[in-house]
N, C-alpha and C positions, 0 to 999 in steps of 0.2 A: 764888829764885836770880836775881841780876842777869845780864843777857845782852844781847848785840847781835844784832838780827835783820837778816839780809841776804837780800833777794830776788834771784833770778837769780844764785844763789851758786855754781853748778856750773862756771862758766867765766868767762873774761874779767875785767872789772873787779870783778865780784862775788866771784869766786874770789880775786883779789888782795887785796881788802878782808879776806876771811876769813883769808888767810895772814898778812897784816900784823897784824891784831888778835889773832890767835892768839899771835904772838910777844910781844905785849903782855900776854899772860895773860888775855885777855877770853874769857868763856864765849860760845858762839855758837849761834844758831838759824839754820840754813841752809835756805833755801827755794828750790826749783826743781822743774821737771817731770822732770828726768833722774835717776831713782832711783839707778841704779848709780853714776854720777859723784858724786852728792850723798853717798851713804853711804860711798863710798871716801874722799872728801875729809874728811868728818867723822871717820872712824876714824883717818886719817893725822894730822890736826891734834890730836886728843885724845891720841894716843900720843906725838907729838913734843913737845907743850908742856904736858901735864898739865892740860888744861882740860876742861870739859864741853862737848860738842857735841851738838846735837839736829838731826838731819836730818828735814825735813818736806816731803813731796812734795805740791805743790799746783799746779794750773793756775789762775793768777790771772786768766785771761780769763773764767772762769766767774762767773756773777752773784753767787753767795753765797760765793765763795772767801775774800774778805777777812774776813768775819765768822767763817767756820769756822776760819780760821787763828788769829784772835784768841781764839776760844773754846778752841782746842787749847792755845795758850800759857798761857791762864789756868788751864786744867785742870791743867797741869803746874807751876803756881805759878812761872811765869817772869816776872820783872819786866824788861820791855824798856826799857833806859835809852838805847839808841842804835838807831834804826831807819834802815836804809839801803835806800831804795826804788830798786833798781838794775834790776829786771826791765823789759825793753822790747825792741822790735824795730823795724826800719825797712824801707823798700822803695826801690828805685831804678828809675825808669821813668816812662813817661807815665801820668798819673792815669787816663785813660780805658781803659787796657789792664789795669788791676788789677781784681780781683774786689771788689765792694763789701763783701762779707762780710769779706774780708781787712783792708780798711781799718777796718771796724768793730771787728775784734778788736784792731787796733793801738791804736785809741782806748781800748778797754776796758782794755788792759794798761798803756799809757803814761800814761793820764790817770785813768780811772775807778778802777782798782785802787789807784793811787798815792794818790788823794784819800781813798778809803775806808780804807786802812790808816793814813794819817795821822790821820784822824778818830778811829779806834779807839785808837791807841797814844799819841796826844799828850795825851789827857785825863788818863790816870794820871800822865803827866809833869808836867802842870800841878798836879795835886794834890800831888805830891811836891816841886814846884818845882825839878825837876832832870830833865834829859834832853836829847837831841839827835835831830834828824832830818836826814839827808842825802838829798836827792832828785836823782837823776842826770838832768840835762837834756843839753844839747849846745850847741856853738857854733852849730848850726843854729837855735837859739832866737832869735838876734839879727836875723834877716832872713828874708824868704820865700825858699824854695829850690825853684825849678822842678825837676821830675822827682823831688823828694822832698817833695811838697807837704804830704801828710798828716803825715808824720813830723816835719817842721820845725814844723808847726803844733802838734803835741802837745808838743814840747819848748818852744815859746814859752809855752804854758800852764804847763808845769812851772816855768819860770823866774819868770814873773809871780806865780804862786801861792805859790811858796816865798819870794820876797822880801817879799810882802805879809804872809804868815804869820809871817815872822821878826820883823817889827815888832809884830804882835799879841802874840807870845809873849815879848817883851822883859821885860815886867813880871813874868813867871812864871819867869824864869831858865831858859827852855827855848830852845835854839838850833835854828834851822831854816836850812838852807843848800842852795842849788842848786849842784850841781857840773856845770860845762860843759866837758867834754872835746871836743877835735877828733877827727880820725881817730886811732884807737887800734889797736894790734896785737891784735885780737880776731877772733872769728868773725863780727863784724857784717857785713862786706862779703860774705862767703859767704852768710849768711842773707838779705841784701838783694839777692843776685845782682848785685853791682856790682863794677866794677873798683876796685882799690886806688889811692889817690893816691900820688904819689912818696914814697918811703920817708923822705926828709928831713922830710916833714910829719907823719909818724906817730910818736906817743908810745907808750911801753910802758904796760901797766896799772900797773906799779909807780910810774912817774912820776906818773900821774894820781892814784893813791891817796895818794901822799906829799903832793901838792899839796892834796888834799881834807882830809886830817887836820890839816895845818898851818893851813889857812884856818879850819877848824872851831874850833881852839883860839883863834884870834884873834877869833872871833865874827862872821865875815863872812857876810852874807846870800846871797852868791853868789861863785863863783870860776871863772875860766877857766884851764884847765890849759895851760901852754906860752905863751911870749912871742909866737911867731908866730901862734898862735891868738888871743891877746889883741888883737894888732894888726888881724888880719883881722876879728874879731867887732866891734870898735869902729869900723871904717872906715865902717860904715853910718850913724854919727852925723854924718859930715861930707859925705855925698853924698846926693842925692835918692834916695828909696827905689826909684823906677822905674829909675834907673841901676844901683843895686846889684842889683836883681832881674834886670835884663837881663844884667849881667856874670855873675851866678851861673847864670843860665839857659844862657849860652854854655858855661860850664865844665862844667855838668852834662850838657848836650846832648852834648858830646864824650865824656864818660865813659859815658853811656848808649849812644852809638853803638858804643863799644868792646865793651860787653856784647852788643849785638845782633850784632856781627861774630862 
């Protein structure tokens, strides 16, 4: 059975991908740690749209999780023709105040798991000469972000990795794209323990997913969701990196101060 696999599928952008693709009658493999939310969403979408949904509970920060997930989908004879690496988390605050283990887990999920899953699922796509991968990065990928140092660095990796791999896969008819949303109306800021930016700068998950799927059809190696985000992300091309980092640091320092209050 052909299916789309979505990590971090129980909420936010991952959930919106699932809802949008279910309306398009695509079978879904939904992966997350939250079993109750995952199974509820899978049952809802299957009943509403007449598709097959497979909820799989995995903690992708674990060393062997990617291989176990791949083995499970292979056991179920699931042909993943669209992989959406959405699972990830961030943090807001001074680097030295965070536990090193927490940063290591962020790197494991945002980078190591994403690369491992891409390795495993892109090879069958190459053989079939058909398939797509969406890696969820961030507008934080375009510059250093003080007080979100590790998170921004992981997303810079995702962007560079995805754009390079997109070129490698061009001859195999396999699309790879980095999706770079800005602030989105999800649980990200609660999980990162951060203050939300002004609402005029926040997109909905539906807007982000619509941008992603449209850009994927066009074969773009990366896409920034939202015009204001596009302008901000690309401003770093026209100013010295030290200046851009200083400005970002001032903005984030203010946001961090609000959290501390």
